[in-house]
C-alpha positions as CSV (number, residue, x, y, z in Angstrom):
1,M,11.5,2.1,14.1
2,Q,13.9,1.0,11.4
3,Q,14.1,3.3,8.3
4,K,15.2,2.1,4.8
5,S,16.2,3.9,1.7
6,L,13.7,3.8,-1.1
7,G,15.5,2.7,-4.3
8,N,17.8,5.4,-5.6
9,T,15.9,8.3,-3.9
10,S,17.1,10.1,-0.8
11,L,13.9,9.1,1.1
12,K,14.2,6.9,4.1
13,L,10.9,5.3,4.9
14,S,9.9,3.6,8.2
15,A,9.8,-0.1,7.7
16,L,6.2,0.0,8.8
17,G,4.0,2.5,6.9
18,F,0.6,3.8,7.7
19,G,-2.0,3.1,4.9
20,A,-4.7,5.6,5.3
21,S,-7.5,3.7,3.4
22,S,-9.4,2.9,6.6
23,L,-9.9,6.6,7.3
24,G,-12.5,6.6,4.6
25,G,-14.5,3.7,6.1
26,V,-13.2,1.4,3.4
27,F,-13.1,-1.7,5.6
28,H,-15.7,-0.7,8.3
29,S,-17.3,2.4,9.7
30,L,-15.2,4.7,11.9
31,K,-15.3,7.6,14.2
32,E,-13.3,10.3,12.5
33,E,-11.6,11.4,15.7
34,D,-10.3,7.8,16.2
35,G,-8.8,7.8,12.8
36,I,-7.1,11.1,13.4
37,R,-5.7,9.8,16.7
38,A,-4.4,6.7,14.9
39,V,-2.4,8.8,12.5
40,H,-1.0,10.9,15.3
41,T,-0.1,7.7,17.3
42,A,1.7,6.3,14.3
43,V,3.8,9.4,13.7
44,E,4.5,9.8,17.4
45,N,5.9,6.2,17.5
46,G,8.3,6.4,14.6
47,I,6.1,5.7,11.5
48,N,7.0,8.4,9.0
49,F,5.5,7.0,5.8
50,I,1.8,7.6,5.1
51,D,0.0,6.5,1.9
52,V,-3.4,7.5,0.7
53,S,-5.4,8.0,-2.5
54,P,-8.4,10.1,-3.6
55,Y,-10.1,6.8,-4.5
56,Y,-10.2,5.6,-0.8
57,G,-13.5,6.5,0.6
58,H,-14.2,8.5,-2.6
59,L,-12.3,11.6,-1.4
60,K,-13.2,11.2,2.3
61,T,-9.9,9.5,3.3
62,E,-7.8,12.4,2.0
63,M,-10.0,14.9,3.8
64,V,-9.8,13.1,7.1
65,L,-6.1,12.5,6.8
66,G,-5.7,16.2,5.9
67,K,-7.3,17.1,9.3
68,A,-4.8,14.9,11.0
69,L,-1.8,16.2,9.1
70,K,-2.6,19.8,10.0
71,E,-1.5,19.1,13.5
72,I,1.8,17.4,12.5
73,P,5.0,19.2,11.5
74,R,5.6,18.6,7.8
75,D,9.1,17.3,8.3
76,K,7.7,14.4,10.4
77,F,6.0,12.5,7.6
78,I,6.6,11.3,4.1
79,L,3.3,11.5,2.1
80,S,2.3,9.4,-0.8
81,T,-0.9,9.7,-2.8
82,K,-2.2,8.7,-6.2
83,V,-3.9,9.6,-9.5
84,G,-5.9,7.7,-12.0
85,R,-8.5,5.9,-9.9
86,Y,-11.5,7.9,-8.4
87,G,-15.1,7.5,-7.3
88,K,-18.2,9.4,-6.6
89,D,-21.5,8.5,-5.0
90,G,-20.4,4.9,-4.7
91,V,-19.4,4.6,-8.4
92,N,-15.8,3.9,-9.4
93,T,-14.2,5.9,-12.2
94,W,-10.9,5.9,-13.9
95,D,-9.1,8.6,-15.8
96,Y,-5.4,8.3,-16.6
97,S,-5.2,11.4,-18.9
98,A,-2.4,13.9,-18.4
99,K,-4.8,16.7,-17.6
100,R,-6.7,14.7,-15.0
101,A,-3.4,13.5,-13.4
102,H,-2.1,17.1,-13.3
103,D,-5.3,18.5,-11.7
104,S,-5.6,15.6,-9.3
105,V,-2.3,16.4,-7.7
106,Y,-3.4,19.9,-6.8
107,E,-6.8,18.7,-5.6
108,S,-5.2,16.2,-3.3
109,M,-2.8,18.7,-1.9
110,E,-5.8,21.0,-1.0
111,R,-7.6,18.1,0.7
112,L,-4.5,17.0,2.5
113,N,-3.5,20.5,3.7
114,V,0.0,20.3,2.2
115,D,1.8,22.2,-0.5
116,Y,4.1,19.3,-1.5
117,I,3.7,15.6,-2.1
118,D,6.7,13.4,-1.5
119,I,5.6,10.5,-3.8
120,I,2.9,10.6,-6.4
121,N,1.7,7.3,-7.9
122,V,-0.3,6.2,-10.8
123,H,-3.0,4.1,-9.0
124,D,-3.8,0.5,-10.0
125,I,-2.6,0.7,-13.6
126,E,-4.3,-2.6,-14.5
127,F,-7.5,-0.7,-15.0
128,Q,-5.9,1.4,-17.7
129,A,-4.8,-1.8,-19.3
130,A,-8.4,-2.5,-20.0
131,L,-9.1,1.0,-21.4
132,P,-8.3,2.6,-24.8
133,G,-4.6,3.0,-25.1
134,G,-3.8,0.3,-22.6
135,L,-0.7,0.5,-20.4
136,Q,1.0,2.4,-23.1
137,K,-1.1,5.4,-22.2
138,V,0.4,5.3,-18.7
139,C,3.8,5.4,-20.2
140,D,3.0,8.1,-22.8
141,E,0.6,10.4,-20.9
142,T,0.1,9.8,-17.2
143,L,3.7,9.4,-16.2
144,P,5.1,12.3,-18.2
145,A,2.5,14.6,-16.6
146,L,3.8,13.5,-13.2
147,V,7.4,13.8,-14.2
148,E,6.7,17.3,-15.3
149,L,5.4,18.1,-11.8
150,R,8.4,16.5,-10.3
151,E,10.7,18.7,-12.4
152,K,8.7,21.7,-11.2
153,G,9.2,20.6,-7.6
154,V,5.4,20.1,-6.9
155,V,6.1,16.5,-6.1
156,G,9.3,14.8,-5.0
157,H,9.1,11.4,-6.6
158,V,7.0,9.3,-9.0
159,G,5.8,5.8,-8.7
160,I,3.2,3.3,-9.9
161,T,0.9,0.9,-8.0
162,D,-0.9,-2.3,-9.0
163,L,-1.9,-5.7,-7.8
164,Q,-0.5,-7.3,-10.9
165,L,3.3,-7.4,-10.7
166,E,3.6,-8.1,-14.4
167,N,2.0,-4.8,-15.2
168,L,4.4,-2.9,-12.9
169,K,7.4,-4.6,-14.7
170,W,6.0,-3.9,-18.1
171,V,5.6,-0.2,-17.5
172,V,9.1,0.1,-16.0
173,E,10.5,-1.6,-19.0
174,H,8.7,0.7,-21.4
175,T,9.6,4.0,-19.9
176,P,13.0,5.8,-19.6
177,K,15.1,4.8,-16.6
178,G,14.3,6.9,-13.7
179,T,10.8,7.7,-14.7
180,E,9.4,5.5,-11.9
181,E,11.3,5.6,-8.6
182,S,9.1,3.2,-6.7
183,V,6.5,0.5,-7.1
184,L,3.7,-0.3,-4.6
185,N,2.3,-3.8,-4.8
186,F,-0.2,-5.4,-2.4
187,G,-1.1,-8.9,-1.5
188,H,2.0,-10.5,-2.9
189,Y,4.3,-10.5,0.1
190,C,2.4,-12.1,2.9
191,L,2.0,-15.5,4.5
192,C,-0.3,-16.8,1.7
193,D,1.5,-15.3,-1.3
194,D,5.2,-14.3,-1.8
195,K,5.1,-13.8,-5.5
196,L,6.8,-10.4,-5.1
197,V,10.2,-12.0,-4.4
198,D,10.3,-13.2,-8.1
199,F,10.4,-9.5,-9.2
200,L,12.8,-8.0,-6.7
201,D,15.9,-8.5,-8.8
202,F,14.3,-6.7,-11.7
203,F,13.2,-3.7,-9.7
204,E,16.5,-3.5,-7.9
205,S,18.3,-3.6,-11.3
206,R,16.4,-0.5,-12.3
207,G,17.0,1.4,-9.0
208,V,13.2,1.2,-8.3
209,G,12.3,1.0,-4.6
210,V,9.7,-1.5,-3.5
211,I,6.8,-0.8,-1.2
212,N,4.6,-3.7,0.0
213,A,1.0,-3.4,1.2
214,S,-1.6,-5.6,2.9
215,P,0.5,-7.9,5.1
216,L,-2.9,-9.3,6.4
217,S,-4.0,-9.9,2.8
218,M,-6.9,-7.5,3.2
219,G,-8.2,-9.5,6.2
220,L,-7.6,-13.1,5.0
221,L,-4.9,-13.5,7.6
222,T,-6.9,-12.5,10.6
223,M,-9.1,-14.4,13.1
224,R,-12.1,-12.2,12.0
225,G,-11.5,-13.3,8.4
226,A,-11.9,-11.5,5.1
227,P,-14.8,-9.1,4.5
228,D,-17.6,-10.1,2.1
229,W,-16.2,-8.0,-0.7
230,H,-12.8,-9.7,-0.7
231,P,-11.9,-11.2,-4.1
232,A,-10.3,-14.3,-2.7
233,P,-11.7,-17.7,-4.0
234,Q,-13.5,-19.7,-1.3
235,A,-10.8,-22.4,-1.1
236,L,-8.2,-19.7,-0.2
237,R,-10.5,-18.2,2.3
238,N,-11.0,-21.6,3.9
239,A,-7.3,-22.4,4.0
240,C,-6.4,-19.0,5.7
241,A,-9.2,-19.5,8.2
242,K,-7.8,-22.9,9.1
243,A,-4.3,-21.4,9.5
244,A,-5.8,-18.7,11.7
245,K,-7.4,-21.3,13.9
246,Y,-4.1,-23.2,14.2
247,C,-2.2,-20.0,15.3
248,D,-4.9,-19.3,17.8
249,S,-4.6,-22.8,19.3
250,I,-0.9,-22.3,20.0
251,G,-1.3,-18.8,21.4
252,Y,0.4,-17.1,18.4
253,P,-2.1,-14.8,16.7
254,I,-1.9,-15.1,12.9
255,E,-2.0,-11.3,12.8
256,K,1.2,-11.1,14.7
257,L,2.9,-13.8,12.5
258,A,1.7,-12.1,9.3
259,M,3.1,-8.7,10.4
260,Q,6.4,-10.2,11.4
261,Y,6.7,-12.2,8.2
262,S,6.0,-9.2,5.9
263,L,8.2,-6.8,7.8
264,H,11.4,-8.8,8.0
265,N,12.5,-8.9,4.4
266,P,15.4,-6.4,4.1
267,R,14.8,-5.9,0.3
268,I,11.4,-4.4,0.9
269,T,11.6,-0.7,1.9
270,S,8.3,-0.4,3.7
271,T,5.1,-2.4,4.4
272,L,1.8,-0.6,4.8
273,F,-1.0,-1.5,7.2
274,S,-4.3,0.3,7.8
275,T,-6.3,0.9,10.9
276,T,-8.4,3.5,12.6
277,N,-7.6,2.2,16.1
278,P,-4.7,3.8,17.9
279,Q,-4.2,0.7,20.0
280,N,-3.8,-1.4,16.8
281,V,-1.1,1.0,15.7
282,L,0.8,0.3,18.9
283,K,0.1,-3.4,18.8
284,N,1.5,-3.7,15.2
285,I,4.6,-1.8,16.2
286,D,5.1,-4.2,19.1
287,F,4.5,-7.2,16.8
288,I,7.3,-6.3,14.4
289,S,9.9,-5.8,17.2
290,T,10.9,-9.5,16.8
291,P,11.2,-11.8,13.7
292,P,8.6,-14.5,13.0
293,D,9.0,-18.0,14.4
294,E,10.1,-19.9,11.3
295,E,8.6,-23.2,12.5
296,V,5.2,-21.6,12.8
297,V,5.6,-20.0,9.4
298,A,6.4,-23.4,7.9
299,K,3.3,-24.9,9.6
300,V,1.0,-22.2,8.3
301,R,2.4,-22.7,4.8
302,E,1.7,-26.4,5.1
303,I,-1.9,-25.6,6.1
304,I,-2.4,-23.2,3.2
305,G,-1.0,-25.8,1.0
306,E,-2.1,-25.7,-2.7
307,Q,-3.7,-22.3,-2.1
308,F,-0.3,-20.7,-1.6
309,R,0.2,-18.0,-4.3
310,V,-3.4,-18.3,-5.5
311,S,-3.7,-14.6,-6.5
312,C,-6.8,-12.6,-5.9
313,K,-8.2,-10.5,-8.6
314,N,-8.5,-6.7,-8.1
315,S,-11.9,-5.1,-7.4
């Protein structure tokens, strides 16, 4: 498994990262033991980067992941979690205050059975953009609280995540250089949307590492198709479904093409995928062992047509 440096940090992340969201039953129900085996399979096969959040599964994901991590030596994985977005009893909540960010880190460490977090992120900052104080609150309150924990050695590095690339750029521009060491963006470097490439020069100029997520665009780029809750407009859903059928007709699964495409950009440090199936872990590792067929990529782009770069709204 190839490893790449994350921005100006000393971290070297596996090109393929394990997104733990599925461990909380975010996409479908799961057997907890299968999810734990998926984590172990990932680490045993060279994946050293694991990303999670207290929001996923409304705390459940961190608790399940914590059970898996108890059985893995701490030097075998790089752990990323988040603050700011939460939920309870099926209700989403947001709190980007300094105190909540501080407390959230320690709560996550307890659930995850670790005493150190490698990367702590402010989660989905676009939601704070709609709250009192806007994104400036992230700059003035949330991030300084995390930087303080970094200075104390409780966390190693600080990052921000969001669907909206413009928000990530704005916060980096409005904080001292070195505040954010990484950005995590999802849905904008995949077969149906490559908007992330427009921002790579900026992030690189600031020494900020780039992590990509959702190479399958949250299910759009699969034969099964997107789940009902997916925010994609119907025209984009239809275009991706048509592309999936084309790939199936030539014996080249769109899941394989999508993984290959997202993983073979040298400027992106790591790309996260999520599964609770150990066999899917091995399958995705096998998929990325070769680059994508560029002719098939071009044909899929042609099929997606005007729906290319049609952004999905967050949910």
